[in-house]
C-alpha positions in Angstrom: 105.8 -7.9 108.3 105.9 -6.1 105.5 108.6 -6.3 102.8 111.4 -3.9 103.2 112.2 -2.5 99.8 115.9 -1.9 98.6 117.3 1.2 98.2 117.5 0.9 94.6 113.9 0.3 94.2 112.9 3.1 96.5 115.1 5.2 94.2 113.2 4.2 91.2 109.8 4.8 92.9 111.0 8.2 93.8 112.0 8.9 90.1 108.7 7.8 88.8 106.6 9.9 91.1 108.8 13.0 90.2 109.0 12.6 86.7 105.4 14.0 85.9 105.7 17.2 87.9 109.3 17.8 86.5 107.9 17.4 83.1 105.1 19.9 83.8 107.5 22.4 85.6 109.9 21.9 82.6 107.3 23.0 80.3 106.3 26.1 82.5 109.7 27.4 82.4 110.2 26.5 78.5 107.0 28.6 77.9 108.3 31.4 80.0 111.4 31.5 78.1 109.4 31.6 74.8 107.2 34.3 75.9 110.5 36.3 76.9 111.9 35.7 73.5 108.7 36.6 71.6 108.6 39.9 73.4 111.4 41.1 71.3 109.9 40.1 68.1 107.3 41.4 65.8 104.8 38.3 65.2 101.2 38.5 63.8 100.7 34.6 64.3 100.7 34.4 60.3 104.4 35.3 59.1 107.2 34.3 60.6 108.7 36.2 63.8 110.8 39.1 63.2 113.4 40.4 65.8 113.0 44.0 66.6 115.1 44.1 69.9 113.6 46.1 72.6 111.2 48.1 70.6 108.1 46.5 72.0 109.2 47.1 75.6 110.2 51.1 74.6 106.7 51.3 73.0 105.1 50.5 76.3 106.5 53.5 77.9 104.4 55.7 75.5 101.1 53.6 75.5 98.7 55.6 77.2 96.1 52.7 77.1 98.6 50.6 78.8 99.2 52.9 81.7 95.1 53.7 81.8 94.9 49.8 82.3 97.6 49.7 85.0 95.7 52.7 86.8 92.5 50.8 86.6 94.1 47.5 87.8 95.7 49.4 90.8 92.2 50.6 91.8 90.8 47.3 91.7 93.8 45.8 93.8 93.4 48.7 96.5 89.5 48.3 96.5 89.2 44.6 96.4 91.9 42.9 98.5 91.1 45.1 101.9 87.3 44.7 101.3 87.7 40.8 100.6 89.8 40.4 103.5 87.6 42.2 105.9 84.5 40.7 104.9 86.1 37.2 104.6 87.2 37.5 108.4 83.9 38.8 109.5 82.3 35.9 107.9 84.8 33.4 109.2 84.1 34.7 112.7 80.4 34.3 112.2 80.6 30.7 110.9 83.3 29.6 113.7 80.7 31.0 116.3 77.7 29.3 115.2 77.0 25.6 115.5 75.4 22.9 113.7 73.1 23.5 110.5 73.5 27.2 110.9 77.2 27.0 110.4 76.7 24.7 107.3 74.4 26.9 105.7 76.5 29.9 106.4 79.7 28.1 104.8 77.4 27.2 101.8 76.0 30.8 101.1 79.6 32.5 101.7 81.4 29.9 99.5 78.8 29.2 96.8 79.9 32.2 94.4 83.4 31.0 94.5 82.2 27.8 92.8 80.2 29.5 89.9 81.4 30.3 86.5 82.8 33.8 86.2 80.8 34.0 82.9 77.5 33.1 84.7 78.2 35.5 87.8 79.2 38.3 85.3 75.7 37.8 83.3 73.7 37.8 86.6 75.3 41.0 87.7 74.6 42.3 84.3 71.0 42.2 84.9 71.5 43.4 88.4 73.3 46.5 87.2 70.6 47.1 84.0 68.9 50.2 84.1 65.9 48.6 85.1 67.7 45.8 87.2 67.5 45.0 90.9 69.6 47.6 92.1 67.9 50.6 90.6 64.6 49.2 91.3 65.8 48.9 95.1 66.7 52.6 94.9 63.6 53.8 93.4 61.7 51.9 96.0 63.2 54.1 98.8 62.7 57.0 96.7 66.1 57.5 95.4 67.3 58.1 91.9 68.6 55.1 89.6 72.0 54.9 89.0 74.1 54.2 85.6 76.0 51.2 87.3 77.8 50.5 84.0 78.6 54.4 83.1 82.1 55.8 82.7 82.3 57.0 86.5 80.6 53.7 88.3 81.8 50.9 86.0 85.1 50.4 87.7 83.4 50.5 91.0 80.6 48.0 90.1 83.3 45.4 88.9 85.2 45.9 92.1 81.8 44.9 93.9 81.3 41.7 91.6 85.1 40.8 92.5 84.6 41.1 96.2 81.3 39.2 96.2 83.0 36.3 94.4 86.2 36.2 96.3 85.4 36.8 99.9 83.8 33.3 100.5 87.0 31.5 99.8 88.9 33.9 102.2 86.3 33.2 104.9 86.9 29.3 104.7 90.8 29.9 104.9 90.1 32.2 108.0 87.9 29.3 109.6 90.6 27.1 109.2 93.0 29.7 111.0 90.5 30.4 113.8 90.0 26.7 114.6 93.8 26.4 114.9 93.8 29.0 117.6 94.1 27.2 121.3 91.1 27.6 123.2 93.4 28.1 126.5 94.5 31.6 125.3 90.9 32.7 125.1 90.2 31.2 128.7 93.3 32.8 130.3 92.3 35.9 128.9 88.7 35.7 130.1 89.8 34.9 133.5 92.0 38.0 133.3 88.9 40.1 132.5 89.3 40.7 128.8 85.9 41.1 127.0 85.3 39.7 123.7 86.6 42.9 121.7 90.1 42.4 123.8 90.2 39.0 123.0 89.6 39.7 119.4 92.3 42.4 119.0 94.9 40.8 121.2 94.8 37.0 120.6 92.7 36.6 117.4 94.0 39.1 115.1 97.6 38.4 116.2 97.3 34.8 115.8 95.8 35.1 112.3 98.5 37.6 111.2 100.3 34.3 109.0 97.0 33.7 107.3 96.2 37.1 106.5 99.7 37.5 104.8 99.2 34.4 102.7 95.7 35.7 101.8 96.9 39.3 101.2 99.4 37.8 98.6 96.9 35.4 96.9 94.3 38.0 96.7 96.7 40.6 95.4 98.0 38.3 92.6 94.3 37.5 91.6 93.3 41.1 91.5 96.5 42.0 89.4 95.0 39.3 86.7 91.4 40.3 86.6 89.8 39.6 83.4 86.8 37.4 83.1 84.9 39.9 85.2 85.6 42.9 83.5 85.3 41.4 80.1 81.6 40.1 80.7 80.4 43.3 82.7 81.7 46.1 80.5 83.3 44.9 77.3 86.4 46.5 75.8 85.4 50.2 77.6 88.5 52.1 78.5 86.8 53.0 81.9 87.6 49.4 83.3 90.3 48.3 81.0 92.9 45.7 83.1 96.3 44.8 82.0 95.4 41.4 81.4 92.3 42.6 79.2 95.0 44.7 77.3 97.1 41.8 76.6 94.1 39.8 75.5 93.2 42.7 73.1 96.6 43.2 71.7 97.2 39.2 71.1 93.7 38.0 70.0 92.4 40.9 68.6 95.0 42.8 66.9 97.3 39.8 66.7 100.3 41.5 67.7 101.7 38.5 69.9 105.3 40.0 70.3 103.8 43.1 72.1 101.5 41.0 74.0 104.2 38.9 75.1 106.0 42.1 76.3 103.0 43.2 78.3 103.0 39.9 79.9 106.3 40.2 81.2 105.7 43.6 82.7 102.9 42.6 84.5 104.8 39.4 85.9 107.5 42.3 86.9 104.5 44.2 88.6 103.4 40.8 90.5 106.9 40.1 91.3 107.7 43.3 92.6 104.4 43.7 94.9 105.1 40.2 96.4 108.9 41.0 97.3 107.4 44.2 99.3 104.9 42.2 101.0 107.3 39.4 102.0 109.9 42.2 103.3 107.0 44.1 105.1 105.7 40.8 106.6 108.6 40.9 109.4 107.1 43.9 110.9 103.5 42.6 111.4 103.3 38.8 111.1 103.9 36.7 114.2 104.6 32.9 113.8 104.8 32.7 117.6 102.1 30.3 119.0 
């Protein structure tokens, strides 16, 4: 018979295990408060911070490059999030319906880009997008003209393609878990009632996956709002692909305007919070938790 520990010992062990995450969470909140305070200062990382009030936040309103970065970021969100969700669901259905080694191979192919370094993937796609790269070679092979994939009009789309390719594998694995949780009895009953595969998909699979889809929409939206590495590797500092996080990085570590960068960071946090709240409010109209 196992020894029964005293309530006092149990409380001590609870406090011991709670101590590390409590310290970590405290450091996060401390950093957030420090960042907010920094947003009201003028600091170049060399001299002492100088309190300037709301000047940084007021300057953001008239900063055309910031609004250009907001526009580019919203385009990335609107293009990549639906595409990743759609491709991830399609890939998950294929994996779920295959068995044995084929399923394992598909899982590896889909998820492998997610495990790779953003820098390595960016450099690889630089070769693909090059004037003499694989994409243009393929276009010329079928008799079409080559495209300036990283030119002003196509650079943002090229970045979106890279983000979609690297992200849909993670989404597919989450969907595979969601598909495995759907009871087979539902499909058997629908089959007995004469429902075909498409009817089963739209009337059983999609409704049962709405909680998973809701989670993935929030996660991928937040990720798209924080896009940085792919853009920085693919197109450097070009304004055609400038994102909010890239602009924050530029202000902080290129121009050493840490106060303005901190203010921009809090604006980004506000955007993410607003989008998340909107999604949470809307989920009551389409997400079903009934099993």
